C-alpha positions in Angstrom: -2.4 9.4 -6.9 -0.8 6.4 -5.1 0.1 3.2 -6.9 1.3 -0.1 -5.4 3.6 -2.1 -7.6 3.8 -5.8 -6.7 6.5 -8.0 -8.2 9.2 -6.7 -10.6 12.9 -6.9 -10.2 14.9 -5.5 -7.4 17.5 -4.0 -9.7 14.7 -2.0 -11.5 13.1 -0.6 -8.4 14.9 2.7 -8.8 13.7 3.0 -12.4 10.1 2.2 -11.4 10.3 5.0 -8.8 11.8 7.4 -11.3 9.0 6.7 -13.9 6.3 7.2 -11.2 7.9 10.4 -10.1 8.1 11.7 -13.7 4.3 11.0 -14.0 3.6 12.7 -10.6 2.6 9.5 -8.9 3.4 8.2 -5.5 4.7 4.7 -5.7 5.1 1.8 -3.2 7.2 -1.1 -4.6 6.9 -4.6 -3.2 9.4 -6.7 -5.0 9.7 -9.2 -2.1 7.0 -10.9 -0.1 6.2 -8.9 3.1 4.2 -9.6 6.1 0.8 -7.8 6.3 1.0 -6.6 2.8 -2.8 -6.3 2.7 -2.8 -3.4 5.2 -0.3 -1.5 3.0 -2.3 -2.1 -0.2 -5.5 -0.7 1.2 -4.1 2.8 1.0 -3.3 2.5 -2.8 -5.5 4.1 -5.4 -4.4 1.4 -7.9 -2.3 -1.7 -8.0 0.1 -3.0 -10.7 1.0 -6.7 -10.5 3.9 -8.1 -12.5 2.8 -11.8 -12.5 6.1 -13.4 -13.6 7.9 -12.1 -10.5 5.4 -12.6 -7.7 4.2 -15.7 -5.8 0.6 -16.9 -6.2 -0.1 -16.2 -2.5 0.9 -12.6 -2.7 -1.0 -12.1 -6.0 -4.1 -13.7 -4.4 -3.8 -11.5 -1.3 -3.5 -8.4 -3.5 -6.5 -9.3 -5.6 -8.6 -9.9 -2.4 -7.7 -6.4 -1.1 -8.4 -4.8 -4.5 -11.8 -6.5 -4.7 -12.8 -5.6 -1.2 -11.7 -2.0 -1.5 -12.7 -1.4 -5.2 -9.1 -0.7 -6.2 -8.3 -1.0 -10.0 -5.7 -3.6 -10.9 -3.5 -4.0 -13.9 -1.6 -7.3 -14.4 1.2 -7.9 -16.8 3.5 -10.9 -17.2 6.5 -8.7 -18.3 8.2 -6.6 -15.6 10.3 -4.1 -17.5 10.3 -0.3 -17.1 8.6 0.1 -20.4 5.7 -2.1 -19.3 5.4 -0.1 -16.1 5.3 3.1 -18.1 2.5 1.7 -20.2 0.6 0.8 -17.0 0.9 4.4 -15.8 -0.4 5.6 -19.1 -3.4 3.3 -18.8 -4.3 4.8 -15.4 -3.8 8.4 -16.7 -6.1 7.6 -19.7 -8.8 6.2 -17.4 -8.6 9.4 -15.3 -7.6 7.6 -12.2 
C-alpha cells in the first residue's frame, strides 16, 4: 500500500516515514508545496492531509485528484506522529 502525506512538519518527516515502514506502508511525504503534485498523488492508494500545515491551494488540488481517482482521504488538523499513527490504523481497519 502507498500513502501520500500532505502537510505536517519537516522535522517530523523522518518519524512519519518510520511509522509507515513499521506498518509495512510505502509513504510519500509532501511537507512543502511542490509543482505538479497532482501527478504524484495519482499513484497513491490513500491520502492523509494535515490541514493545519498545508495551503488551501494544495489541499484543494489533493482533494480534486482524490475525487477523480477514487482515492480515500483522511484529514486531521493536528500533525503529530501519534495522529499519523491513528490514520494508518484507520486505513488498516478499513482493509485498504
